[in-house]
C-alpha positions in Angstrom: 12.6 -10.3 0.2 9.6 -9.1 2.1 6.2 -9.5 0.3 2.9 -7.9 1.4 -0.6 -8.1 0.1 -3.0 -5.6 1.6 -6.8 -5.4 1.0 -8.5 -2.1 1.4 -12.3 -2.1 1.2 -13.3 1.4 0.3 -16.7 3.1 0.6 -18.2 3.1 -2.9 -18.5 6.8 -3.2 -14.8 7.3 -2.4 -13.2 4.9 -4.9 -11.8 7.7 -7.1 -10.4 9.6 -4.2 -8.7 6.4 -2.9 -7.4 5.7 -6.4 -5.8 9.2 -6.5 -4.2 8.7 -3.2 -2.9 5.2 -3.9 -1.4 6.4 -7.2 0.5 9.2 -5.4 1.8 6.6 -2.8 2.8 4.2 -5.6 4.8 6.9 -7.3 6.7 7.8 -4.2 7.1 4.2 -3.0 8.7 3.1 -6.3 11.4 5.8 -5.9 12.3 4.6 -2.4 15.4 2.6 -1.7 14.6 -1.1 -1.4 11.2 -1.1 -3.2 11.1 -3.9 -5.7 7.4 -3.7 -6.6 4.4 -1.5 -5.5 1.2 -2.0 -7.5 -2.5 -2.6 -7.1 -5.6 -4.0 -8.7 -9.2 -3.2 -8.0 -12.2 -5.5 -7.7 -15.4 -3.5 -7.2 -14.6 -1.5 -4.1 -11.6 -3.5 -3.0 -8.1 -2.3 -3.7 -5.5 -5.1 -3.5 -2.0 -3.7 -3.0 1.0 -5.7 -3.7 4.4 -4.7 -2.2 7.8 -6.3 -2.5 10.7 -4.9 -0.5 14.3 -6.0 -0.4 14.2 -6.4 3.4 12.3 -5.5 6.5 14.3 -2.3 7.0 13.3 -1.0 3.6 9.6 -1.7 4.4 9.9 -0.1 7.8 11.5 3.0 6.3 8.7 3.2 3.8 6.1 2.9 6.6 7.7 6.0 8.3 7.9 8.1 5.1 5.8 11.3 5.1 3.9 10.2 1.9 2.9 7.0 3.6 1.8 8.7 6.8 -0.2 11.2 4.7 -1.8 8.4 2.8 -2.9 6.7 6.0 -4.4 9.9 7.3 -6.2 10.9 4.1 -7.9 7.5 3.6 -8.6 6.6 7.2 -12.2 7.8 7.0 -13.1 6.3 3.6 -12.0 2.7 4.3 -14.5 0.2 5.5 -11.9 -2.2 6.5 -8.3 -3.2 5.8 -6.4 -6.4 6.2 -3.0 -7.9 5.5 -3.9 -10.9 3.4 -0.4 -12.2 2.9 2.8 -11.5 4.7 5.8 -13.5 3.7 9.4 -13.1 5.0 11.8 -15.1 3.0 15.5 -15.2 2.4 16.8 -15.1 -1.1 
């Protein structure tokens, strides 16, 4: 299983816009083959996104999906910074 934890720090005035976009991405990701979990929490202007994928191929396919690419494009100007907080590759 592949586990990721991303932090997106969003400009305060764009929090609702980011939330709308991440909700759309969550809906599409959860229907993708290999997605075990896709969820997020917010703390002030930080969105913490948790993703679990069956394997690296599933995650890579997700990364190339049109919805994922559209998300990246739409939020690129409203993010202050982004980082991968946790990235664990493990065999089950």
